[in-house]
TIKOLZA-901970 format. One record per residue (C-alpha): residue number from 1; x, y, z. Coordinates in Angstrom, 1 decimal. Example, Ala and Ser with C-alpha at 12.3 -4.5 7.8 and 13.67 -1.06 7.14 Angstrom:
<atom k="1" east="12.3" north="-4.5" up="7.8"/>
<atom k="2" east="13.7" north="-1.1" up="7.1"/>
! end
This chain:
<atom k="1" east="-36.4" north="-49.8" up="-45.8"/>
<atom k="2" east="-35.4" north="-46.5" up="-46.5"/>
<atom k="3" east="-39.2" north="-45.2" up="-46.1"/>
<atom k="4" east="-39.6" north="-46.9" up="-42.9"/>
<atom k="5" east="-36.1" north="-45.2" up="-41.9"/>
<atom k="6" east="-37.6" north="-41.4" up="-43.2"/>
<atom k="7" east="-40.5" north="-41.6" up="-41.7"/>
<atom k="8" east="-38.5" north="-42.5" up="-38.0"/>
<atom k="9" east="-35.8" north="-39.6" up="-38.6"/>
<atom k="10" east="-39.0" north="-37.1" up="-39.6"/>
<atom k="11" east="-40.8" north="-37.7" up="-36.0"/>
<atom k="12" east="-37.8" north="-37.6" up="-34.0"/>
<atom k="13" east="-37.0" north="-34.5" up="-35.6"/>
<atom k="14" east="-40.9" north="-33.4" up="-34.9"/>
<atom k="15" east="-40.1" north="-34.7" up="-31.5"/>
<atom k="16" east="-37.3" north="-33.0" up="-30.3"/>
<atom k="17" east="-39.1" north="-29.5" up="-32.2"/>
<atom k="18" east="-41.4" north="-30.3" up="-29.1"/>
<atom k="19" east="-39.4" north="-30.9" up="-26.3"/>
<atom k="20" east="-37.1" north="-27.5" up="-27.5"/>
<atom k="21" east="-40.8" north="-25.7" up="-26.9"/>
<atom k="22" east="-41.9" north="-26.9" up="-23.5"/>
<atom k="23" east="-38.6" north="-26.4" up="-22.8"/>
<atom k="24" east="-38.6" north="-22.4" up="-23.9"/>
<atom k="25" east="-42.6" north="-22.1" up="-22.7"/>
<atom k="26" east="-41.6" north="-23.7" up="-18.9"/>
<atom k="27" east="-38.4" north="-21.3" up="-18.5"/>
<atom k="28" east="-40.2" north="-17.8" up="-19.7"/>
<atom k="29" east="-42.9" north="-18.9" up="-17.2"/>
<atom k="30" east="-40.3" north="-19.8" up="-14.2"/>
<atom k="31" east="-38.2" north="-16.3" up="-15.3"/>
<atom k="32" east="-41.5" north="-14.1" up="-14.6"/>
<atom k="33" east="-43.3" north="-15.8" up="-11.4"/>
<atom k="34" east="-40.6" north="-13.7" up="-9.1"/>
<atom k="35" east="-41.9" north="-10.5" up="-10.4"/>
<atom k="36" east="-45.5" north="-11.6" up="-10.2"/>
<atom k="37" east="-44.9" north="-12.8" up="-6.3"/>
<atom k="38" east="-42.8" north="-8.8" up="-5.8"/>
<atom k="39" east="-45.6" north="-7.0" up="-6.7"/>
<atom k="40" east="-47.9" north="-9.2" up="-5.1"/>
<atom k="41" east="-45.4" north="-8.5" up="-1.7"/>
<atom k="42" east="-45.8" north="-5.3" up="-2.3"/>
<atom k="43" east="-49.3" north="-4.5" up="-2.7"/>
<atom k="44" east="-49.7" north="-6.6" up="0.2"/>
<atom k="45" east="-50.6" north="-5.2" up="3.6"/>
<atom k="46" east="-48.1" north="-4.6" up="6.8"/>
<atom k="47" east="-46.4" north="-1.7" up="4.2"/>
<atom k="48" east="-44.1" north="0.5" up="6.1"/>
<atom k="49" east="-46.4" north="3.0" up="6.8"/>
<atom k="50" east="-49.4" north="1.2" up="7.9"/>
<atom k="51" east="-49.8" north="0.5" up="11.9"/>
<atom k="52" east="-51.0" north="-3.4" up="12.7"/>
<atom k="53" east="-53.8" north="-4.0" up="14.5"/>
<atom k="54" east="-56.5" north="-6.0" up="15.9"/>
<atom k="55" east="-59.7" north="-4.5" up="13.2"/>
<atom k="56" east="-56.6" north="-4.8" up="10.3"/>
<atom k="57" east="-54.1" north="-2.0" up="8.8"/>
<atom k="58" east="-54.5" north="0.8" up="9.8"/>
<atom k="59" east="-53.2" north="3.2" up="6.9"/>
<atom k="60" east="-51.7" north="7.3" up="6.9"/>
<atom k="61" east="-55.4" north="7.7" up="4.8"/>
<atom k="62" east="-57.6" north="6.3" up="7.9"/>
<atom k="63" east="-55.7" north="8.2" up="10.3"/>
<atom k="64" east="-56.0" north="11.1" up="8.4"/>
<atom k="65" east="-59.8" north="10.0" up="7.8"/>
<atom k="66" east="-60.2" north="10.0" up="11.1"/>
<atom k="67" east="-58.5" north="13.8" up="12.3"/>
<atom k="68" east="-60.9" north="15.7" up="9.4"/>
<atom k="69" east="-64.4" north="14.2" up="10.5"/>
<atom k="70" east="-63.2" north="15.7" up="14.0"/>
<atom k="71" east="-62.1" north="18.3" up="13.1"/>
<atom k="72" east="-64.8" north="19.1" up="11.0"/>
<atom k="73" east="-66.9" north="18.9" up="13.9"/>
<atom k="74" east="-65.2" north="20.8" up="15.9"/>
<atom k="75" east="-66.2" north="23.9" up="13.9"/>
<atom k="76" east="-69.4" north="22.6" up="11.5"/>
<atom k="77" east="-71.1" north="21.7" up="15.3"/>
<atom k="78" east="-70.7" north="24.8" up="16.5"/>
<atom k="79" east="-71.4" north="27.3" up="13.4"/>
<atom k="80" east="-74.3" north="25.2" up="13.4"/>
<atom k="81" east="-76.2" north="25.7" up="16.3"/>
<atom k="82" east="-75.5" north="29.5" up="15.4"/>
<atom k="83" east="-78.2" north="29.2" up="12.9"/>
<atom k="84" east="-80.5" north="29.4" up="15.5"/>
<atom k="85" east="-80.1" north="32.6" up="16.5"/>
<atom k="86" east="-77.8" north="33.9" up="13.6"/>
<atom k="87" east="-80.9" north="32.8" up="10.8"/>
<atom k="88" east="-83.5" north="34.5" up="9.5"/>
<atom k="89" east="-84.7" north="31.1" up="7.4"/>
<atom k="90" east="-86.7" north="28.7" up="8.3"/>
<atom k="91" east="-85.2" north="26.2" up="6.3"/>
<atom k="92" east="-81.4" north="27.1" up="7.4"/>
<atom k="93" east="-81.8" north="26.8" up="11.5"/>
<atom k="94" east="-83.0" north="23.3" up="10.6"/>
<atom k="95" east="-80.4" north="22.4" up="8.5"/>
<atom k="96" east="-78.4" north="24.3" up="11.0"/>
<atom k="97" east="-79.6" north="21.8" up="14.0"/>
<atom k="98" east="-79.7" north="19.0" up="11.8"/>
<atom k="99" east="-76.0" north="19.6" up="10.9"/>
<atom k="100" east="-75.3" north="20.0" up="14.7"/>
<atom k="101" east="-76.3" north="16.9" up="16.1"/>
<atom k="102" east="-74.6" north="14.7" up="13.1"/>
<atom k="103" east="-71.6" north="16.6" up="14.0"/>
<atom k="104" east="-71.9" north="15.6" up="17.2"/>
<atom k="105" east="-73.2" north="12.0" up="16.9"/>
<atom k="106" east="-69.8" north="11.0" up="14.6"/>
<atom k="107" east="-67.7" north="12.8" up="16.8"/>
<atom k="108" east="-68.9" north="10.1" up="19.4"/>
<atom k="109" east="-67.8" north="7.3" up="17.4"/>
<atom k="110" east="-64.0" north="9.2" up="16.4"/>
<atom k="111" east="-63.2" north="9.8" up="19.9"/>
<atom k="112" east="-63.1" north="5.7" up="21.0"/>
<atom k="113" east="-61.9" north="5.0" up="17.7"/>
<atom k="114" east="-58.9" north="7.2" up="18.1"/>
<atom k="115" east="-58.3" north="5.9" up="21.8"/>
<atom k="116" east="-59.0" north="2.0" up="20.7"/>
<atom k="117" east="-56.6" north="3.3" up="17.5"/>
<atom k="118" east="-53.4" north="4.6" up="18.8"/>
<atom k="119" east="-54.6" north="8.2" up="17.4"/>
<atom k="120" east="-53.7" north="11.8" up="18.7"/>
<atom k="121" east="-56.5" north="13.7" up="18.2"/>
<atom k="122" east="-56.5" north="17.6" up="18.0"/>
<atom k="123" east="-58.5" north="19.8" up="20.2"/>
<atom k="124" east="-59.1" north="22.1" up="17.8"/>
<atom k="125" east="-60.1" north="23.2" up="14.5"/>
<atom k="126" east="-57.1" north="23.9" up="11.8"/>
<atom k="127" east="-56.1" north="28.0" up="11.3"/>
<atom k="128" east="-58.7" north="27.8" up="7.6"/>
<atom k="129" east="-61.9" north="26.3" up="9.8"/>
<atom k="130" east="-61.6" north="29.6" up="12.2"/>
<atom k="131" east="-60.8" north="31.9" up="10.0"/>
<atom k="132" east="-64.9" north="31.1" up="8.7"/>
<atom k="133" east="-66.0" north="30.9" up="12.2"/>
<atom k="134" east="-64.9" north="34.1" up="12.5"/>
<atom k="135" east="-66.3" north="35.3" up="9.4"/>
<atom k="136" east="-69.2" north="34.0" up="10.5"/>
<atom k="137" east="-69.7" north="34.9" up="14.0"/>
<atom k="138" east="-70.4" north="38.0" up="13.9"/>
<atom k="139" east="-73.4" north="37.9" up="11.0"/>
<atom k="140" east="-77.3" north="37.9" up="10.8"/>
<atom k="141" east="-80.1" north="37.5" up="9.1"/>
<atom k="142" east="-79.5" north="36.5" up="4.8"/>
<atom k="143" east="-76.0" north="37.2" up="5.3"/>
<atom k="144" east="-75.6" north="34.5" up="7.2"/>
<atom k="145" east="-77.7" north="32.1" up="5.7"/>
<atom k="146" east="-76.2" north="33.0" up="2.4"/>
<atom k="147" east="-72.4" north="32.4" up="4.1"/>
<atom k="148" east="-73.4" north="29.6" up="6.3"/>
<atom k="149" east="-75.2" north="27.7" up="3.6"/>
<atom k="150" east="-72.4" north="28.1" up="0.8"/>
<atom k="151" east="-69.5" north="27.8" up="3.0"/>
<atom k="152" east="-70.3" north="24.6" up="4.6"/>
<atom k="153" east="-71.5" north="23.0" up="1.8"/>
<atom k="154" east="-68.0" north="23.8" up="0.1"/>
<atom k="155" east="-66.1" north="22.1" up="3.1"/>
<atom k="156" east="-68.3" north="18.6" up="2.6"/>
<atom k="157" east="-67.7" north="18.9" up="-1.6"/>
<atom k="158" east="-63.8" north="18.5" up="-0.1"/>
<atom k="159" east="-64.0" north="15.8" up="2.3"/>
<atom k="160" east="-66.4" north="13.9" up="0.1"/>
<atom k="161" east="-64.3" north="12.2" up="-2.4"/>
<atom k="162" east="-61.7" north="11.6" up="0.3"/>
<atom k="163" east="-64.3" north="9.8" up="2.3"/>
<atom k="164" east="-65.0" north="7.5" up="-1.1"/>
<atom k="165" east="-61.1" north="7.1" up="-1.3"/>
<atom k="166" east="-60.9" north="5.6" up="2.0"/>
<atom k="167" east="-63.9" north="3.1" up="1.6"/>
<atom k="168" east="-62.7" north="2.1" up="-1.5"/>
<atom k="169" east="-59.2" north="1.0" up="0.1"/>
<atom k="170" east="-58.6" north="0.9" up="3.6"/>
<atom k="171" east="-57.6" north="-2.6" up="5.0"/>
<atom k="172" east="-59.0" north="-1.6" up="8.2"/>
<atom k="173" east="-63.1" north="-2.8" up="9.3"/>
<atom k="174" east="-64.0" north="-0.7" up="12.2"/>
<atom k="175" east="-62.6" north="2.3" up="9.7"/>
<atom k="176" east="-64.4" north="0.9" up="6.4"/>
<atom k="177" east="-68.0" north="0.2" up="8.3"/>
<atom k="178" east="-67.1" north="4.4" up="9.4"/>
<atom k="179" east="-66.3" north="5.5" up="6.2"/>
<atom k="180" east="-69.0" north="4.2" up="4.9"/>
<atom k="181" east="-71.1" north="5.8" up="7.8"/>
<atom k="182" east="-69.4" north="9.0" up="6.7"/>
<atom k="183" east="-71.0" north="9.1" up="3.5"/>
<atom k="184" east="-74.1" north="8.7" up="4.2"/>
<atom k="185" east="-73.7" north="11.5" up="5.9"/>
<atom k="186" east="-72.3" north="13.9" up="3.9"/>
<atom k="187" east="-74.0" north="13.0" up="1.2"/>
<atom k="188" east="-77.5" north="14.0" up="3.6"/>
<atom k="189" east="-75.9" north="17.4" up="4.0"/>
<atom k="190" east="-74.6" north="18.8" up="1.0"/>
<atom k="191" east="-78.3" north="17.8" up="0.0"/>
<atom k="192" east="-80.0" north="19.5" up="2.9"/>
<atom k="193" east="-77.5" north="22.4" up="2.4"/>
<atom k="194" east="-78.6" north="22.4" up="-1.0"/>
<atom k="195" east="-82.4" north="22.9" up="-0.4"/>
<atom k="196" east="-82.0" north="26.1" up="1.4"/>
<atom k="197" east="-81.5" north="27.6" up="-1.5"/>
<atom k="198" east="-78.7" north="30.2" up="0.4"/>
<atom k="199" east="-76.1" north="28.2" up="-1.6"/>
<atom k="200" east="-74.3" north="29.9" up="-4.0"/>
<atom k="201" east="-73.8" north="27.0" up="-6.5"/>
<atom k="202" east="-71.1" north="29.7" up="-8.5"/>
<atom k="203" east="-68.8" north="29.3" up="-5.5"/>
<atom k="204" east="-68.6" north="25.6" up="-6.3"/>
<atom k="205" east="-65.7" north="24.5" up="-8.5"/>
<atom k="206" east="-67.2" north="22.7" up="-11.4"/>
<atom k="207" east="-65.3" north="19.1" up="-12.1"/>
<atom k="208" east="-62.9" north="19.1" up="-15.3"/>
<atom k="209" east="-62.4" north="15.4" up="-16.2"/>
<atom k="210" east="-58.5" north="14.2" up="-16.7"/>
<atom k="211" east="-57.1" north="13.6" up="-19.9"/>
<atom k="212" east="-57.7" north="9.6" up="-20.9"/>
<atom k="213" east="-55.9" north="7.4" up="-20.5"/>
<atom k="214" east="-55.1" north="3.6" up="-21.4"/>
<atom k="215" east="-55.6" north="2.7" up="-17.2"/>
<atom k="216" east="-59.2" north="3.4" up="-17.4"/>
<atom k="217" east="-61.4" north="6.5" up="-17.9"/>
<atom k="218" east="-60.8" north="10.2" up="-17.0"/>
<atom k="219" east="-61.0" north="10.9" up="-13.5"/>
<atom k="220" east="-61.9" north="13.6" up="-11.2"/>
<atom k="221" east="-59.5" north="16.5" up="-10.6"/>
<atom k="222" east="-60.5" north="17.2" up="-6.3"/>
<atom k="223" east="-61.9" north="21.0" up="-6.0"/>
<atom k="224" east="-59.7" north="23.8" up="-5.1"/>
<atom k="225" east="-62.0" north="24.5" up="-2.5"/>
<atom k="226" east="-61.6" north="24.7" up="1.6"/>
<atom k="227" east="-62.2" north="21.6" up="3.5"/>
<atom k="228" east="-62.2" north="19.7" up="6.5"/>
<atom k="229" east="-57.9" north="20.2" up="6.2"/>
<atom k="230" east="-55.8" north="19.2" up="9.1"/>
<atom k="231" east="-52.7" north="21.5" up="10.3"/>
<atom k="232" east="-50.1" north="20.5" up="7.6"/>
<atom k="233" east="-52.2" north="17.7" up="6.6"/>
<atom k="234" east="-52.1" north="17.5" up="2.7"/>
<atom k="235" east="-55.2" north="14.5" up="1.4"/>
<atom k="236" east="-53.1" north="11.9" up="0.6"/>
<atom k="237" east="-53.0" north="10.0" up="-3.2"/>
<atom k="238" east="-53.6" north="5.8" up="-2.6"/>
<atom k="239" east="-51.9" north="3.9" up="-5.9"/>
<atom k="240" east="-52.8" north="0.7" up="-6.4"/>
<atom k="241" east="-50.6" north="-1.2" up="-8.6"/>
<atom k="242" east="-51.6" north="-4.3" up="-10.3"/>
<atom k="243" east="-49.4" north="-7.2" up="-11.0"/>
<atom k="244" east="-47.6" north="-7.0" up="-14.2"/>
<atom k="245" east="-49.8" north="-9.6" up="-16.8"/>
<atom k="246" east="-47.4" north="-12.4" up="-17.9"/>
<atom k="247" east="-46.8" north="-13.0" up="-21.1"/>
<atom k="248" east="-49.6" north="-15.8" up="-23.0"/>
<atom k="249" east="-46.7" north="-16.1" up="-25.2"/>
<atom k="250" east="-44.9" north="-18.7" up="-24.5"/>
<atom k="251" east="-41.9" north="-19.6" up="-27.5"/>
<atom k="252" east="-40.3" north="-16.3" up="-28.4"/>
<atom k="253" east="-40.8" north="-15.3" up="-32.4"/>
<atom k="254" east="-36.5" north="-15.9" up="-31.9"/>
<atom k="255" east="-36.5" north="-19.5" up="-30.9"/>
<atom k="256" east="-39.8" north="-20.3" up="-33.2"/>
<atom k="257" east="-38.0" north="-19.1" up="-35.9"/>
<atom k="258" east="-34.4" north="-21.0" up="-34.9"/>
<atom k="259" east="-36.6" north="-24.3" up="-33.8"/>
<atom k="260" east="-38.1" north="-24.4" up="-37.8"/>
<atom k="261" east="-35.4" north="-23.7" up="-39.8"/>
<atom k="262" east="-33.2" north="-26.8" up="-37.5"/>
<atom k="263" east="-36.3" north="-29.3" up="-38.4"/>
<atom k="264" east="-36.4" north="-28.4" up="-41.9"/>
<atom k="265" east="-32.2" north="-28.6" up="-42.5"/>
<atom k="266" east="-32.9" north="-32.6" up="-41.0"/>
<atom k="267" east="-35.9" north="-33.2" up="-43.3"/>
<atom k="268" east="-33.8" north="-31.2" up="-45.9"/>
<atom k="269" east="-30.9" north="-33.4" up="-45.3"/>
<atom k="270" east="-32.4" north="-36.9" up="-45.1"/>
<atom k="271" east="-34.3" north="-36.0" up="-48.5"/>
<atom k="272" east="-31.2" north="-35.4" up="-50.1"/>
<atom k="273" east="-30.3" north="-38.7" up="-48.9"/>
<atom k="274" east="-32.5" north="-40.5" up="-50.2"/>
<atom k="275" east="-31.9" north="-40.9" up="-53.7"/>
<atom k="276" east="-28.5" north="-42.7" up="-52.8"/>
<atom k="277" east="-30.0" north="-45.4" up="-50.7"/>
<atom k="278" east="-32.2" north="-45.4" up="-52.9"/>
<atom k="279" east="-29.0" north="-46.4" up="-55.8"/>
<atom k="280" east="-26.7" north="-48.7" up="-53.1"/>
<atom k="281" east="-30.3" north="-50.8" up="-52.4"/>
<atom k="282" east="-30.2" north="-51.4" up="-56.7"/>
<atom k="283" east="-26.9" north="-51.9" up="-57.0"/>
<atom k="284" east="-27.8" north="-54.5" up="-54.2"/>
<atom k="285" east="-31.0" north="-55.9" up="-55.3"/>
<atom k="286" east="-28.8" north="-56.6" up="-58.8"/>
<atom k="287" east="-25.8" north="-58.2" up="-56.9"/>
<atom k="288" east="-28.2" north="-60.5" up="-55.6"/>
<atom k="289" east="-29.8" north="-60.7" up="-59.0"/>
<atom k="290" east="-26.4" north="-61.8" up="-60.8"/>
<atom k="291" east="-25.5" north="-64.1" up="-57.9"/>
<atom k="292" east="-28.8" north="-66.4" up="-58.4"/>
<atom k="293" east="-28.1" north="-66.5" up="-61.4"/>
! end
């Protein structure tokens, strides 16, 4: 009888521990849910800086890309046409003709996009780009070949990572398709310009890797070279914040230790009572035997 009571008490303590542990796990999971929901809400579309559109939200970096590509055509198109009369290298003339045609085609895409998306486009290149045009305008022959190929190559090297960033992060379907086209065009232009053998490679900024961090591989620093910068515009950095992972621990070490201690104390208390119960049982048996006699 005593052993049955002991087993029943031990089972009761074990059930109590399991119930308490389950309750702690539920409380822990519930406390992490609001944080995860808040993170998802802040990272999703519809941020205050975005403009709603039928093709998807249009962010500041999306608008900046369209402006940069448009202004690139306003200066690279004309100087590439100048190559037909001012360059001495047949290859530079050939490359200039291809670049002029590509930038004309790109701007024919940007103009209706900007109109549909409600974006106002500038009517002239940036002051920096106008300065490059003024620098190339009086040049002829080999001097034009080298400066044209080098300046335009540096400009493409600056806008390339910006287009790639938009392609990977935009939520606007139309801008995503355009950015994909832009990546292909810019890569082709860099290859064409380098094929002239007139690009001064020493003027191309070297990529210096950033110190490695625990969140991912080293990133590349943006080269401080001339680019397709809009007036007063600085490259906008898109930051993607991932939701925090929920804790895999169901019970904190402190709570687990407390539960184990309570269970041990309960079992010890039962074990200490066992001799007294046994003694009482033996006395009852002797008394019963005495009465029988």
